[in-house]
N, CA, C and O atoms as a MOPAC input file, in Angstrom:
PM7 MOZYME 1SCF
protein

 N     36.36600 1    -6.52500 1    18.59600 1
 C     35.94200 1    -7.81200 1    18.30900 1
 C     36.91100 1    -8.76900 1    18.40800 1
 O     37.98600 1    -8.66000 1    17.81800 1
 N     36.58800 1    -9.82100 1    19.19400 1
 C     37.59600 1   -11.13700 1    19.44200 1
 C     37.06500 1   -12.31100 1    18.95700 1
 O     35.89400 1   -12.50700 1    18.63400 1
 N     37.95000 1   -13.05000 1    18.92500 1
 C     37.54400 1   -14.51200 1    18.42200 1
 C     38.32700 1   -14.74400 1    17.01500 1
 O     39.13400 1   -13.94700 1    16.53700 1
 N     37.93400 1   -16.00000 1    16.43800 1
 C     38.82200 1   -16.51400 1    15.46300 1
 C     38.78600 1   -15.53600 1    13.99700 1
 O     39.69600 1   -15.41500 1    13.17700 1
 N     37.63000 1   -14.99700 1    13.98100 1
 C     37.42200 1   -14.23600 1    12.52800 1
 C     37.57800 1   -12.83900 1    12.63600 1
 O     36.78800 1   -12.11100 1    12.03700 1
 N     38.62200 1   -12.29700 1    13.41700 1
 C     38.72800 1   -10.97600 1    13.53600 1
 C     39.55600 1   -10.25700 1    12.30000 1
 O     39.24500 1    -9.14800 1    11.86500 1
 N     40.57500 1   -10.99200 1    11.83500 1
 C     40.99400 1   -10.45600 1    10.51000 1
 C     41.46500 1    -8.96200 1    10.45900 1
 O     41.80300 1    -8.30300 1    11.44300 1
 N     41.43400 1    -8.52200 1     9.13000 1
 C     41.56900 1    -7.14800 1     9.01800 1
 C     40.72500 1    -6.15900 1     9.39900 1
 O     41.09200 1    -4.98800 1     9.31300 1
 N     39.72100 1    -6.42800 1     9.78000 1
 C     38.51600 1    -5.49400 1    10.20700 1
 C     38.53000 1    -5.65600 1    11.77300 1
 O     37.85100 1    -6.45700 1    12.41700 1
 N     39.39300 1    -4.78500 1    12.23900 1
 C     39.37800 1    -4.72000 1    13.83600 1
 C     38.00500 1    -3.86900 1    14.27600 1
 O     37.38700 1    -4.08300 1    15.31900 1
 N     37.72000 1    -3.06500 1    13.47600 1
 C     36.55500 1    -2.41000 1    14.00700 1
 C     35.08300 1    -2.81800 1    13.30000 1
 O     35.10200 1    -3.37200 1    12.20100 1
 N     34.10600 1    -2.59400 1    13.81200 1
 C     32.77800 1    -3.26200 1    13.40500 1
 C     32.25300 1    -2.23500 1    12.43000 1
 O     31.05200 1    -2.42400 1    12.23300 1
 N     32.67200 1    -1.35800 1    11.85000 1
 C     31.86400 1    -0.47700 1    10.99200 1
 C     31.77900 1    -1.16500 1     9.71800 1
 O     30.85600 1    -0.81600 1     8.98200 1
 N     32.48600 1    -1.98300 1     9.35800 1
 C     32.05000 1    -2.79500 1     7.95400 1
 C     30.96100 1    -3.65900 1     8.12800 1
 O     30.52200 1    -4.17600 1     7.10100 1
 N     30.36800 1    -3.96200 1     9.30500 1
 C     29.30800 1    -4.68900 1     9.65700 1
 C     27.92000 1    -3.77100 1     9.44700 1
 O     26.82500 1    -4.32900 1     9.38000 1
 N     28.02600 1    -2.66900 1     9.37200 1
 C     26.83200 1    -1.70300 1     9.61400 1
 C     26.68300 1    -1.31100 1     7.97100 1
 O     27.61900 1    -1.30900 1     7.17200 1
 N     25.30000 1    -0.98500 1     7.67400 1
 C     25.01300 1    -0.56300 1     6.34700 1
 C     25.62700 1     0.90100 1     6.03600 1
 O     25.64400 1     1.84200 1     6.83000 1
 N     26.09700 1     0.89600 1     4.79700 1
 C     26.88800 1     2.20000 1     4.36700 1
 C     26.01700 1     3.38000 1     4.40800 1
 O     26.38600 1     4.48000 1     4.81900 1
 N     24.80300 1     3.09700 1     3.94900 1
 C     23.93100 1     4.18600 1     3.84600 1
 C     22.65700 1     3.88700 1     4.49600 1
 O     22.06900 1     2.86300 1     4.14700 1
 N     22.16100 1     4.62400 1     5.37300 1
 C     20.85100 1     4.37600 1     6.23000 1
 C     19.86200 1     4.52600 1     5.22300 1
 O     18.78800 1     3.99300 1     5.50100 1
 N     19.94100 1     5.18400 1     3.98400 1
 C     18.79800 1     5.49900 1     3.17200 1
 C     18.45300 1     4.05100 1     2.40300 1
 O     17.39700 1     3.90700 1     1.78700 1
 N     19.23600 1     3.23000 1     2.48300 1
 C     19.16200 1     1.81200 1     1.89700 1
 C     18.26800 1     0.76500 1     2.68200 1
 O     17.74900 1    -0.26700 1     2.25700 1
 N     18.23600 1     1.33300 1     3.97100 1
 C     17.24900 1     0.48800 1     4.96200 1
 C     15.78700 1     0.95900 1     4.94200 1
 O     15.44100 1     2.04600 1     4.47800 1
 N     14.90400 1    -0.00500 1     5.51800 1
 C     13.59400 1     0.41100 1     5.58300 1
 C     13.37400 1     1.30300 1     6.78800 1
 O     14.16100 1     1.18200 1     7.72700 1
 N     12.37200 1     2.20100 1     6.86500 1
 C     12.17600 1     2.89200 1     8.15600 1
 C     11.50900 1     2.02400 1     9.14700 1
 O     11.33800 1     0.88200 1     8.72100 1
 N     11.09000 1     2.23300 1    10.32900 1
 C     10.24100 1     1.59100 1    11.08800 1
 C      8.94800 1     1.54100 1    10.58100 1
 O      8.30900 1     0.50100 1    10.73700 1
 N      8.47400 1     2.44800 1    10.02600 1
 C      6.92700 1     2.38600 1     9.54400 1
 C      6.83900 1     1.50700 1     8.33700 1
 O      5.86200 1     0.77200 1     8.19200 1
 N      8.00100 1     1.55400 1     7.29500 1
 C      8.00000 1     0.82900 1     6.25300 1
 C      8.02000 1    -0.78900 1     6.70100 1
 O      7.24000 1    -1.60200 1     6.20400 1
 N      8.87600 1    -1.08800 1     7.56100 1
 C      8.99800 1    -2.38100 1     8.23200 1
 C      7.58300 1    -2.89400 1     8.80600 1
 O      7.12500 1    -3.96800 1     8.41700 1
 N      6.94600 1    -2.13900 1     9.68800 1
 C      5.67300 1    -2.21200 1     9.99400 1
 C      4.65500 1    -2.57400 1     9.13900 1
 O      3.77400 1    -3.38100 1     9.43500 1
 N      4.75600 1    -1.98600 1     8.06400 1
 C      3.72600 1    -2.19200 1     6.74000 1
 C      4.01200 1    -3.46700 1     6.27200 1
 O      3.11500 1    -4.30900 1     6.22300 1
 N      5.27400 1    -3.74700 1     5.88300 1
 C      5.70800 1    -5.17200 1     5.36200 1
 C      5.19500 1    -6.12800 1     6.09900 1
 O      4.73100 1    -7.09000 1     5.48800 1
 N      5.13900 1    -6.12700 1     7.53800 1
 C      4.77900 1    -7.06900 1     8.65200 1
 C      3.46300 1    -7.35900 1     8.48200 1
 O      3.00900 1    -8.49400 1     8.33600 1
 N      2.73800 1    -6.16800 1     8.50100 1
 C      1.16900 1    -6.25100 1     8.23800 1
 C      0.82500 1    -6.71200 1     7.04600 1
 O     -0.12500 1    -7.49300 1     6.99300 1
 N      1.47700 1    -6.35400 1     5.90800 1
 C      1.15200 1    -7.11400 1     4.64500 1
 C      1.44600 1    -8.71200 1     4.71500 1
 O      0.63400 1    -9.52200 1     4.26800 1
 N      2.50600 1    -9.04300 1     5.23100 1
 C      2.66600 1   -10.67200 1     5.39600 1
 C      1.69500 1   -11.43000 1     6.27600 1
 O      1.47100 1   -12.62300 1     6.06800 1
 N      0.99900 1   -10.62100 1     7.45400 1
 C      0.43200 1   -11.12900 1     8.26600 1
 C     -0.90100 1   -11.37200 1     7.45200 1
 O     -1.62700 1   -12.30300 1     7.79900 1
 N     -1.23000 1   -10.61600 1     6.44300 1
 C     -2.64400 1   -10.86800 1     5.80800 1
 C     -2.51100 1   -11.90200 1     4.61600 1
 O     -3.49600 1   -12.32100 1     4.00600 1
 N     -1.25800 1   -12.26400 1     4.34700 1
 C     -1.15000 1   -13.26600 1     3.45000 1
 C     -1.44500 1   -14.92100 1     3.87000 1
 O     -1.63100 1   -15.12300 1     5.07000 1
 N     -1.48100 1   -15.76600 1     3.21200 1
 C     -1.76000 1   -17.02400 1     3.55400 1
 C     -0.33100 1   -17.64500 1     3.89200 1
 O      0.68200 1   -17.20500 1     3.34900 1
 N     -0.29800 1   -18.73200 1     4.85200 1
 C      1.02300 1   -19.18300 1     5.02100 1
 C      1.79400 1   -19.74100 1     3.96300 1
 O      3.01400 1   -19.67200 1     4.10700 1
 N      1.30200 1   -20.34300 1     2.80900 1
 C      2.11100 1   -20.73800 1     1.50400 1
 C      2.73200 1   -19.62300 1     0.79100 1
 O      3.80000 1   -19.73800 1     0.18900 1
 N      1.88600 1   -18.27300 1     0.88100 1
 C      2.34000 1   -17.25300 1     0.19700 1
 C      3.45200 1   -16.52600 1     0.87700 1
 O      4.32000 1   -15.88700 1     0.28200 1
 N      3.34800 1   -16.69000 1     2.32800 1
 C      4.44500 1   -16.06200 1     3.01400 1
 C      5.74000 1   -17.12900 1     2.70700 1
 O      6.86300 1   -16.66400 1     2.51100 1
 N      5.54500 1   -18.26800 1     2.68700 1
 C      6.74300 1   -19.19100 1     2.47200 1
 C      7.39700 1   -18.84000 1     0.99700 1
 O      8.59400 1   -18.80100 1     0.71500 1
 N      6.37500 1   -18.62100 1     0.22200 1
 C      7.03100 1   -18.23700 1    -1.25900 1
 C      7.94900 1   -17.20100 1    -1.13300 1
 O      9.15000 1   -17.25500 1    -1.39700 1
 N      7.14700 1   -16.00700 1    -0.60300 1
 C      7.81300 1   -14.80200 1    -0.26200 1
 C      9.18100 1   -14.85400 1     0.26200 1
 O     10.10300 1   -14.22400 1    -0.25500 1
 N      9.32800 1   -15.72700 1     1.45500 1
 C     10.31700 1   -16.03500 1     2.18500 1
 C     11.59200 1   -16.62500 1     1.26600 1
 O     12.71100 1   -16.13100 1     1.40200 1
 N     11.34600 1   -17.69200 1     0.34100 1
 C     11.80700 1   -18.24500 1    -0.22800 1
 C     12.54800 1   -17.53200 1    -1.52500 1
 O     13.68000 1   -17.81500 1    -1.91800 1
 N     11.70600 1   -16.59000 1    -2.07600 1
 C     12.29500 1   -15.67200 1    -3.15200 1
 C     13.13700 1   -14.49500 1    -2.42700 1
 O     13.94800 1   -13.83000 1    -3.07100 1
 N     12.93300 1   -14.30700 1    -1.23900 1
 C     13.92200 1   -13.20300 1    -0.57100 1
 C     15.19200 1   -14.05000 1    -0.21000 1
 O     16.29000 1   -13.51800 1    -0.37600 1
 N     15.11600 1   -15.36200 1     0.28500 1
 C     16.01700 1   -16.09500 1     0.56700 1
 C     17.13800 1   -16.17200 1    -0.68200 1
 O     18.33400 1   -15.92900 1    -0.51800 1
 N     16.58100 1   -16.52200 1    -1.84800 1
 C     17.19900 1   -16.60600 1    -3.01600 1
 C     17.93300 1   -15.17500 1    -3.37000 1
 O     19.11200 1   -15.20400 1    -3.72300 1
 N     17.38000 1   -14.18700 1    -3.29400 1
 C     17.80900 1   -12.90000 1    -3.58200 1
 C     19.01400 1   -12.46400 1    -2.62500 1
 O     19.94600 1   -11.74800 1    -2.99200 1
 N     18.85500 1   -13.01500 1    -1.31100 1
 C     20.02000 1   -12.86800 1    -0.33000 1
 C     21.14800 1   -13.68900 1    -0.45700 1
 O     21.96700 1   -13.61300 1     0.45900 1
 N     21.39400 1   -14.50200 1    -1.43700 1
 C     22.43600 1   -15.44900 1    -1.64900 1
 C     23.63700 1   -14.60600 1    -1.61100 1
 O     23.58000 1   -13.41900 1    -1.92900 1
 N     24.86200 1   -15.25000 1    -1.18400 1
 C     26.26200 1   -14.83400 1    -0.95800 1
 C     26.56200 1   -14.14800 1    -2.37500 1
 O     26.99800 1   -13.00900 1    -2.53500 1
 N     26.25400 1   -15.02900 1    -3.31600 1
 C     26.97000 1   -14.54800 1    -4.63100 1
 C     26.24000 1   -13.18000 1    -5.14300 1
 O     26.82000 1   -12.46400 1    -5.95900 1
 N     25.18800 1   -12.90300 1    -4.73200 1
 C     24.38200 1   -11.58800 1    -5.25600 1
 C     24.84300 1   -10.55500 1    -4.40500 1
 O     24.48800 1    -9.46200 1    -4.84700 1
 N     25.50700 1   -10.47100 1    -3.34100 1
 C     25.66500 1    -9.50200 1    -2.40100 1
 C     24.40800 1    -8.71300 1    -2.04000 1
 O     24.22500 1    -7.58100 1    -2.48800 1
 N     23.68400 1    -9.22400 1    -1.35500 1
 C     22.23000 1    -8.50700 1    -0.83300 1
 C     22.34700 1    -7.05000 1    -0.34300 1
 O     23.33400 1    -6.66400 1     0.28300 1
 N     21.44800 1    -6.36600 1    -0.60800 1
 C     21.36900 1    -5.01000 1     0.06900 1
 C     20.53800 1    -5.07600 1     1.37100 1
 O     19.82900 1    -6.04800 1     1.63200 1
 N     20.65500 1    -4.01200 1     2.16300 1
 C     20.06500 1    -3.91400 1     3.24900 1
 C     18.65700 1    -4.16400 1     3.32700 1
 O     18.29500 1    -4.77200 1     4.33400 1
 N     17.70900 1    -3.81000 1     2.42900 1
 C     16.22300 1    -4.18600 1     2.36800 1
 C     15.79200 1    -5.49200 1     1.98000 1
 O     14.66900 1    -5.93500 1     2.22000 1
 N     16.83700 1    -6.19500 1     1.28500 1
 C     16.82000 1    -7.60400 1     1.05800 1
 C     16.68800 1    -8.27800 1     2.17700 1
 O     15.68400 1    -8.94400 1     2.43100 1
 N     17.88800 1    -8.14400 1     3.09500 1
 C     18.03200 1    -8.78700 1     4.19200 1
 C     16.73800 1    -8.51400 1     5.25700 1
 O     16.12400 1    -9.38800 1     5.86900 1
 N     16.53400 1    -7.25500 1     5.29800 1
 C     15.28900 1    -6.94500 1     6.05200 1
 C     13.94300 1    -7.42500 1     5.66200 1
 O     13.07000 1    -7.54200 1     6.52200 1
 N     13.74400 1    -7.67700 1     4.55400 1
 C     12.61600 1    -8.42100 1     3.84100 1
 C     12.73500 1   -10.08200 1     4.44100 1
 O     11.81400 1   -10.63100 1     5.04600 1
 N     13.88900 1   -10.64500 1     4.17400 1
 C     14.10500 1   -11.96200 1     4.70600 1
 C     13.89700 1   -12.29800 1     6.21100 1
 O     13.21100 1   -13.23500 1     6.61800 1
 N     14.57800 1   -11.41100 1     6.98500 1
 C     14.02000 1   -11.38200 1     8.43100 1
 C     12.84500 1   -11.20000 1     8.96100 1
 O     12.45700 1   -11.79500 1     9.96600 1
 N     12.12200 1   -10.27500 1     8.25800 1
 C     10.76200 1    -9.98900 1     8.69200 1
 C      9.78000 1   -11.22700 1     8.32800 1
 O      8.83000 1   -11.50500 1     9.06000 1
 N     10.06800 1   -11.93300 1     7.17700 1
 C      9.46700 1   -13.22800 1     6.78800 1
 C      9.57200 1   -14.08000 1     7.58600 1
 O      8.58000 1   -14.62200 1     8.07400 1
 N     11.06900 1   -14.46900 1     7.97700 1
 C     11.26500 1   -15.29000 1     8.76600 1
 C     10.50000 1   -15.12800 1    10.17200 1
 O      9.97700 1   -16.09200 1    10.73100 1
 N     10.48400 1   -13.88800 1    10.66500 1
 C      9.80400 1   -13.75700 1    11.96900 1
 C      8.22200 1   -13.86900 1    11.96700 1
 O      7.65600 1   -14.14500 1    13.02500 1
 N      7.64000 1   -13.70300 1    11.03800 1
 C      6.18300 1   -13.88500 1    10.66700 1
 C      6.14200 1   -15.56800 1    10.74600 1
 O      5.57800 1   -16.17900 1    11.65300 1
 N      6.83700 1   -16.18500 1     9.63800 1
 C      6.74800 1   -17.83400 1     9.81600 1
 C      7.18300 1   -18.20500 1    11.19700 1
 O      6.42100 1   -19.09500 1    11.57400 1
 N      7.94700 1   -17.96300 1    11.99900 1
 C      8.27300 1   -18.34900 1    13.26700 1
 C      7.33800 1   -18.21600 1    14.31300 1
 O      7.24000 1   -19.03100 1    15.23000 1
 N      6.52500 1   -17.01700 1    14.16900 1
 C      5.45700 1   -16.75500 1    15.16600 1
 C      4.29700 1   -17.58800 1    14.72200 1
 O      3.38700 1   -17.77300 1    15.52900 1
 N      4.22800 1   -18.14400 1    13.45100 1
 C      2.81700 1   -18.90300 1    12.91800 1
 C      3.47500 1   -20.46500 1    13.41200 1
 O      2.66700 1   -21.39300 1    13.35700 1
 N      4.72500 1   -20.75800 1    13.83200 1
 C      4.98400 1   -22.07700 1    14.09200 1
 C      5.39200 1   -22.85800 1    12.93500 1
 O      5.37600 1   -24.08400 1    13.04600 1
 N      5.81300 1   -22.24000 1    11.67000 1
 C      6.00500 1   -22.99900 1    10.48500 1
 C      7.65400 1   -23.33000 1    10.71500 1
 O      8.34000 1   -22.53200 1    11.35400 1
 N      8.15800 1   -24.40200 1    10.22100 1
 C      9.61100 1   -24.90400 1    10.43000 1
 C      9.92300 1   -25.52800 1     9.22100 1
 O     11.02900 1   -26.04300 1     9.05900 1

């Protein structure tokens, strides 16, 4: 890694999840996407806001929380919500 934020962590291993068991599988992510697509727009926005709150820096979010947030964001972007 290079740039102004290198610091003491010269390898990128600290950026990866510690345990892959904490992450959704591809099939679980596909099911989450499918479930979100079936909801109304305002319901997906509520889901996004709830997951965004759960992912605040003060709470140290887990891998699944981040995956939920990104999945909801992608659905909203495809729908054109801004």
